[in-house]
C-alpha positions as CSV (number, residue, x, y, z in Angstrom):
1,M,-25.7,20.0,-1.5
2,N,-22.1,19.2,-1.4
3,A,-20.8,17.1,1.6
4,P,-19.2,18.8,4.3
5,P,-15.4,19.0,3.6
6,F,-14.6,17.3,7.5
7,Q,-16.9,14.3,8.7
8,S,-16.0,11.4,11.3
9,I,-17.4,8.0,12.1
10,S,-20.7,9.3,13.1
11,D,-21.3,10.0,9.5
12,L,-20.5,6.4,8.1
13,D,-23.8,5.4,6.1
14,I,-23.5,1.7,5.8
15,A,-27.0,1.5,3.5
16,R,-25.1,4.1,1.2
17,F,-21.9,1.7,1.3
18,A,-24.1,-1.3,0.5
19,A,-26.5,0.3,-2.4
20,L,-22.6,1.2,-4.5
21,C,-21.2,-2.3,-3.5
22,S,-24.3,-4.0,-4.9
23,R,-23.7,-3.0,-8.5
24,Q,-23.0,-5.3,-11.2
25,T,-20.2,-5.6,-13.8
26,D,-21.4,-5.6,-17.2
27,L,-18.5,-7.2,-19.6
28,A,-20.2,-4.7,-22.7
29,D,-18.3,-1.7,-20.8
30,Y,-14.9,-3.7,-21.0
31,P,-14.6,-4.6,-24.9
32,S,-11.0,-5.4,-24.9
33,A,-12.0,-8.0,-21.6
34,D,-12.7,-11.5,-21.9
35,S,-14.8,-12.4,-19.2
36,V,-16.5,-11.0,-15.8
37,A,-15.6,-13.2,-12.8
38,H,-17.4,-12.2,-9.4
39,N,-17.6,-8.9,-10.9
40,A,-14.0,-8.7,-11.6
41,V,-12.6,-7.9,-15.1
42,L,-10.8,-10.6,-16.6
43,Y,-8.2,-9.5,-19.5
44,P,-6.3,-12.2,-21.5
45,C,-2.5,-10.9,-21.8
46,D,-2.1,-11.0,-25.8
47,A,-5.4,-9.5,-26.3
48,L,-4.9,-6.7,-24.3
49,L,-1.3,-5.6,-25.2
50,A,-2.9,-6.0,-29.0
51,A,-5.3,-3.5,-28.3
52,D,-5.0,0.4,-29.2
53,P,-3.0,1.8,-26.4
54,S,-4.8,5.1,-26.0
55,V,-8.1,3.3,-26.1
56,V,-7.3,0.5,-23.6
57,K,-5.8,2.8,-21.0
58,A,-9.4,4.5,-20.9
59,E,-10.8,1.3,-20.4
60,L,-8.3,0.3,-17.4
61,N,-8.9,3.9,-15.9
62,R,-12.6,3.3,-16.0
63,C,-12.4,-0.2,-14.4
64,L,-10.4,1.4,-11.5
65,K,-11.6,4.4,-11.1
66,D,-15.6,4.2,-11.6
67,G,-16.1,0.2,-12.3
68,P,-15.4,-2.7,-9.8
69,G,-12.0,-1.0,-8.7
70,L,-10.3,-4.5,-9.7
71,L,-9.1,-6.1,-12.6
72,V,-6.9,-9.2,-13.5
73,V,-4.7,-9.5,-16.4
74,Q,-4.2,-13.5,-17.3
75,Q,-0.7,-14.7,-17.7
76,A,0.6,-11.0,-17.5
77,F,4.1,-12.5,-16.7
78,P,4.2,-15.8,-18.9
79,D,8.0,-17.0,-18.2
80,A,7.4,-19.3,-15.9
81,A,11.3,-20.1,-15.2
82,A,12.3,-16.3,-14.9
83,L,9.0,-16.3,-12.2
84,D,10.5,-19.5,-10.5
85,R,14.1,-17.9,-10.3
86,H,12.6,-14.7,-8.5
87,T,10.3,-17.2,-6.4
88,A,13.9,-18.5,-5.3
89,L,15.6,-15.1,-4.9
90,F,12.7,-14.2,-2.5
91,A,13.4,-17.5,-0.6
92,E,17.0,-16.7,-0.1
93,I,16.6,-13.2,0.7
94,A,14.0,-14.3,3.2
95,A,16.5,-17.1,4.7
96,E,19.3,-14.3,4.6
97,E,17.2,-11.7,6.7
98,K,16.0,-14.2,9.3
99,V,19.9,-14.9,10.0
100,A,21.2,-11.4,9.6
101,A,18.6,-9.9,12.2
102,D,15.3,-9.6,14.2
103,H,12.8,-11.3,11.7
104,R,9.6,-9.0,12.2
105,G,7.5,-11.0,9.4
106,D,4.8,-8.1,8.4
107,H,2.5,-5.7,9.6
108,F,-0.6,-8.2,9.1
109,A,0.9,-11.0,10.9
110,Q,3.3,-12.7,13.5
111,P,6.7,-13.7,12.4
112,G,6.6,-17.6,11.2
113,A,2.9,-16.8,9.9
114,N,4.2,-15.2,6.4
115,E,7.5,-14.0,4.9
116,R,7.6,-10.5,4.1
117,V,10.4,-9.6,2.2
118,W,10.2,-5.4,1.8
119,N,12.1,-3.4,-0.9
120,S,12.1,-6.7,-3.0
121,I,12.8,-4.6,-6.4
122,Q,16.1,-3.5,-4.8
123,K,17.2,-6.6,-3.1
124,V,16.3,-8.6,-6.0
125,C,18.2,-6.0,-8.4
126,A,21.1,-6.2,-6.1
127,K,21.5,-10.0,-7.0
128,D,20.3,-10.4,-10.4
129,P,19.6,-7.1,-12.4
130,G,19.4,-8.5,-15.4
131,L,16.5,-10.8,-14.2
132,C,15.2,-7.7,-12.6
133,I,15.4,-5.8,-16.1
134,D,13.1,-8.7,-17.5
135,Y,10.6,-8.3,-14.8
136,Y,10.2,-4.5,-14.3
137,S,10.2,-3.8,-17.8
138,N,6.7,-6.1,-18.5
139,P,4.5,-4.6,-20.8
140,V,1.4,-5.2,-19.0
141,L,3.0,-3.8,-15.9
142,A,3.5,-0.4,-17.8
143,L,0.3,-0.5,-19.3
144,V,-2.0,-0.7,-16.4
145,S,0.6,1.7,-14.5
146,A,0.0,4.5,-17.3
147,A,-3.7,4.3,-17.3
148,W,-3.6,4.8,-13.8
149,L,-0.9,7.1,-12.8
150,G,0.1,8.6,-16.3
151,P,3.8,8.1,-17.9
152,H,5.8,8.9,-14.8
153,Y,5.4,6.4,-11.8
154,Q,8.0,5.1,-8.8
155,I,7.9,1.2,-8.4
156,T,7.9,-0.2,-5.0
157,A,7.4,-3.9,-4.3
158,Q,7.5,-6.4,-1.3
159,V,7.2,-10.1,-1.6
160,N,4.1,-11.5,0.8
161,T,4.6,-15.4,1.3
162,V,1.5,-16.8,3.2
163,K,2.5,-20.1,4.9
164,P,0.0,-23.1,5.3
165,S,-2.4,-22.9,8.0
166,A,-1.8,-19.1,8.2
167,A,-5.1,-16.7,9.0
168,A,-6.7,-14.2,7.0
169,Q,-6.2,-10.6,7.1
170,S,-8.8,-7.9,8.5
171,P,-10.4,-6.0,5.5
172,H,-8.9,-3.0,5.1
173,R,-7.7,0.0,2.5
174,D,-4.1,0.5,1.5
175,Y,-1.5,3.6,1.2
176,H,-1.9,6.5,1.8
177,L,-4.5,6.9,4.3
178,G,-5.1,3.3,4.7
179,F,-2.1,3.3,6.8
180,Q,-3.5,6.2,9.0
181,D,-5.9,5.8,12.1
182,D,-9.2,7.0,12.1
183,D,-8.5,10.2,14.1
184,L,-5.8,11.5,11.6
185,V,-7.7,10.5,8.7
186,A,-10.8,12.4,9.9
187,Q,-8.5,15.7,10.1
188,F,-7.9,15.2,6.2
189,P,-10.8,17.3,3.9
190,L,-12.8,15.0,1.8
191,H,-11.7,15.8,-1.2
192,L,-8.1,15.1,0.1
193,Q,-9.3,11.4,1.1
194,G,-10.2,11.2,-2.6
195,A,-7.2,12.4,-4.1
196,S,-5.2,9.9,-1.8
197,Q,-6.8,6.7,-3.7
198,F,-5.9,8.3,-7.1
199,L,-2.1,8.6,-6.3
200,T,-0.8,4.8,-5.9
201,L,-1.7,1.7,-8.0
202,Q,-2.0,-1.8,-6.2
203,G,-1.2,-4.9,-7.6
204,A,0.1,-8.6,-7.2
205,I,2.1,-11.1,-9.1
206,A,1.0,-14.4,-8.4
207,H,4.3,-16.4,-8.3
208,T,2.6,-19.6,-7.9
209,D,-0.7,-21.2,-8.5
210,M,-3.6,-19.6,-6.0
211,P,-6.7,-22.3,-5.8
212,L,-9.2,-20.7,-3.3
213,E,-7.9,-23.8,-0.8
214,T,-4.5,-21.1,-0.3
215,G,-6.3,-17.9,0.3
216,P,-5.9,-15.4,-2.7
217,T,-7.0,-12.3,-1.9
218,L,-10.7,-11.3,-0.9
219,Y,-11.9,-8.2,-2.6
220,L,-15.5,-5.7,-1.8
221,P,-16.0,-4.7,-5.9
222,Y,-17.1,-0.7,-5.9
223,S,-16.1,-0.4,-2.5
224,Q,-13.6,2.1,-3.8
225,L,-16.3,4.4,-4.8
226,Y,-17.6,5.2,-0.9
227,P,-15.9,8.5,0.0
228,L,-15.5,7.4,3.7
229,G,-14.1,4.5,3.0
230,Y,-10.7,5.5,5.1
231,L,-12.7,6.1,7.8
232,A,-15.1,3.1,8.0
233,W,-12.9,-0.1,7.1
234,R,-12.2,-0.5,10.8
235,H,-16.3,-0.1,11.7
236,P,-17.6,-3.5,12.8
237,D,-20.9,-2.7,10.6
238,F,-18.5,-2.6,7.8
239,K,-16.6,-5.2,8.4
240,S,-19.2,-7.3,8.5
241,Y,-20.7,-6.3,5.2
242,F,-17.1,-7.2,3.4
243,H,-17.5,-10.7,4.8
244,Q,-20.8,-11.4,3.8
245,H,-20.4,-10.3,0.0
246,A,-16.4,-10.3,-0.7
247,V,-15.5,-12.4,-3.5
248,Q,-12.2,-14.4,-3.9
249,L,-10.4,-15.2,-7.1
250,P,-8.2,-18.0,-7.6
251,L,-5.1,-17.4,-9.9
252,Q,-2.6,-19.4,-12.0
253,K,1.0,-18.1,-11.3
254,G,1.9,-15.5,-13.7
255,D,-1.6,-13.7,-13.2
256,A,-1.5,-10.1,-12.0
257,V,-4.3,-8.3,-10.2
258,F,-4.3,-4.5,-10.2
259,L,-6.5,-2.6,-7.8
260,S,-7.6,0.9,-6.6
261,P,-6.0,1.3,-3.1
262,A,-9.2,2.2,-1.7
263,L,-10.9,-1.1,-2.7
264,F,-11.8,-3.0,0.6
265,H,-9.2,-6.3,0.3
266,A,-8.0,-8.8,2.4
267,A,-5.4,-11.5,2.1
268,G,-7.6,-15.2,2.5
269,A,-6.8,-18.0,5.0
270,N,-4.7,-20.5,3.8
271,T,-6.0,-23.8,4.6
272,T,-3.6,-26.2,3.2
273,A,-1.4,-27.8,4.8
274,D,1.9,-27.8,2.5
275,R,1.6,-24.8,0.1
276,D,2.9,-21.7,-0.1
277,R,1.1,-18.5,-1.3
278,V,4.1,-16.3,-2.9
279,A,2.7,-12.8,-4.5
280,N,5.2,-10.2,-5.5
281,L,3.0,-7.0,-4.3
282,V,4.0,-4.1,-6.5
283,Q,2.8,-0.4,-5.0
284,I,3.2,1.9,-7.6
285,S,3.3,5.8,-6.8
286,A,2.1,8.9,-8.8
287,S,5.5,10.9,-9.4
288,F,4.7,13.9,-8.5
289,G,3.9,13.5,-4.6
290,K,6.9,15.7,-3.6
291,T,7.5,19.0,-2.7
292,M,8.7,21.2,-5.2
293,E,12.4,22.0,-3.5
294,T,14.7,20.0,-1.8
295,I,14.7,20.3,2.1
296,D,16.8,18.8,3.9
297,H,14.4,18.6,7.3
298,D,17.2,17.3,9.5
299,A,19.3,20.1,9.2
300,M,16.2,22.3,10.0
301,L,15.8,20.5,13.1
302,R,19.4,20.5,14.1
303,S,19.3,24.5,14.2
304,V,16.2,25.0,15.6
305,Y,16.2,22.4,18.4
306,P,18.0,24.2,20.8
307,V,16.0,27.3,20.4
308,L,12.6,25.3,20.7
309,L,13.8,23.0,24.0
310,D,15.4,26.6,25.5
311,R,11.7,28.2,25.0
312,A,10.0,25.3,26.1
313,A,11.9,24.9,29.1
314,A,11.2,28.6,30.0
315,R,7.7,28.5,29.3
316,I,7.6,31.2,26.9
317,I,6.4,29.1,23.8
318,D,2.7,27.5,23.9
319,D,1.8,24.3,22.9
320,A,-0.3,25.2,20.1
321,K,2.7,27.3,18.6
322,L,5.2,24.3,19.3
323,Q,3.4,22.0,17.2
324,R,2.8,24.5,14.4
325,A,6.6,24.8,14.6
326,A,6.9,21.1,14.6
327,T,4.9,21.0,11.4
328,A,7.1,23.6,9.5
329,F,10.5,22.3,10.2
330,A,10.0,18.5,10.8
331,D,8.7,15.7,8.1
332,N,4.9,15.2,8.6
333,Y,4.6,12.1,6.9
334,A,6.1,8.4,7.7
335,F,6.9,7.6,4.4
336,P,9.0,6.2,2.1
337,T,11.1,4.5,4.9
338,N,13.1,1.5,5.1
339,L,10.4,-1.3,6.2
340,D,13.3,-3.8,7.7
341,R,15.0,-1.2,10.3
342,D,12.2,1.1,10.6
343,P,8.8,-1.0,11.2
344,P,5.9,0.1,12.1
345,I,5.4,0.1,16.2
346,D,1.7,0.8,16.7
347,G,-0.6,0.7,14.2
348,A,0.7,0.4,10.5
349,A,2.7,3.3,10.3
350,P,6.3,4.0,11.8
351,A,7.0,7.4,13.6
352,T,7.8,10.7,11.7
353,S,10.3,13.2,12.5
354,R,8.1,15.2,14.0
355,D,7.0,12.5,16.3
356,L,10.6,12.4,17.4
357,L,10.9,16.3,17.5
358,L,8.0,16.7,20.2
359,Q,9.0,13.3,22.1
360,A,12.7,15.2,22.7
361,L,11.2,18.7,23.6
362,A,8.9,16.7,26.2
363,A,11.5,15.0,28.0
364,R,13.7,17.9,27.6
365,W,16.6,15.7,26.0
366,S,20.0,17.6,25.2
367,A,20.6,19.1,21.8
368,E,23.5,16.3,21.8
369,K,20.6,13.4,22.5
370,F,18.4,15.0,20.1
371,N,21.1,15.3,17.5
372,Q,21.9,11.5,17.9
373,A,18.6,9.9,17.9
374,L,17.7,12.2,14.8
375,A,21.0,10.7,13.0
376,E,19.6,7.1,14.1
377,Y,16.7,7.9,12.8
378,A,17.8,8.9,9.6
379,E,20.1,5.8,9.3
380,R,16.8,3.6,10.0
381,R,15.1,5.0,7.1
382,R,18.0,4.7,4.5
383,A,17.7,2.4,1.7
């Protein structure tokens, strides 16, 4: 019998989760790989690139989708000098941003604990386009991205520098639904929760050596297979299971890890006194997560706001209709945005234009005040 399309926290089943996560990875299932470590599949870069692309892409896809959910490509970025140049630019950009603006760190740590450079691909591109070309035209990056997302994809990247003595993250899933709270996730049918994990590829490129004491990411292999995982990762029982069974993989500078965004994972604690851990986190998206037509939501909101305001003030529109109108005319999703200027305030996702519209109507803002707030909202989100 098929599972009901809508489920909630009460439907979580830790025993089923544990059964999925107890699977063991068989190297024989991954003939292009060199070894298996802590259930993760390890590929030497040269052997991976020498394999038949059509065969190896199917293998990589199977590893991420039905296998452990993560893989490591050893020395995927073998040019140490180019990595060091990139790392120096990351530090330069972070220092400039500290001086230029209120530095917010990242949404998993307090300012000063970590250094986060949002949109590192565009910022490095502006400073050294040649270096950026060589980095993002990397054949391993292209191969794994195509294996998961097909021939057309969109790359974003964020640098995370984890400082000495920085605490570990809490286990979590990632973008899309991993950034939403449980009540909202429960409103999405399970088939769409499942689809969410197939629209993004997560990756981390090691810019420094990462022995265990520096806190490389902890992973829970096979956890991406649990259908209710987007509802489960905050639950104490699932957190406890993660902490008991998660694995940690040391990396060398130039190694790259790729994982399903639905895999439970968490950056580890950097217990060293004097070593930064630097990774460029690539988040690669399917190209077709877009509407068929270009829509100017802001223009529509400027048009409908005076009418909605009049109807709300006169009490001739009920809340349900108001909510439906807001959904029809506004942008209902928080991303993409500029996380330097538009950071999350509560939770992991910033406000949407729908949130702004409903806030303005509830407070009975004038059309002029709403239009100004909408312009400021658009400016915050501009790259």
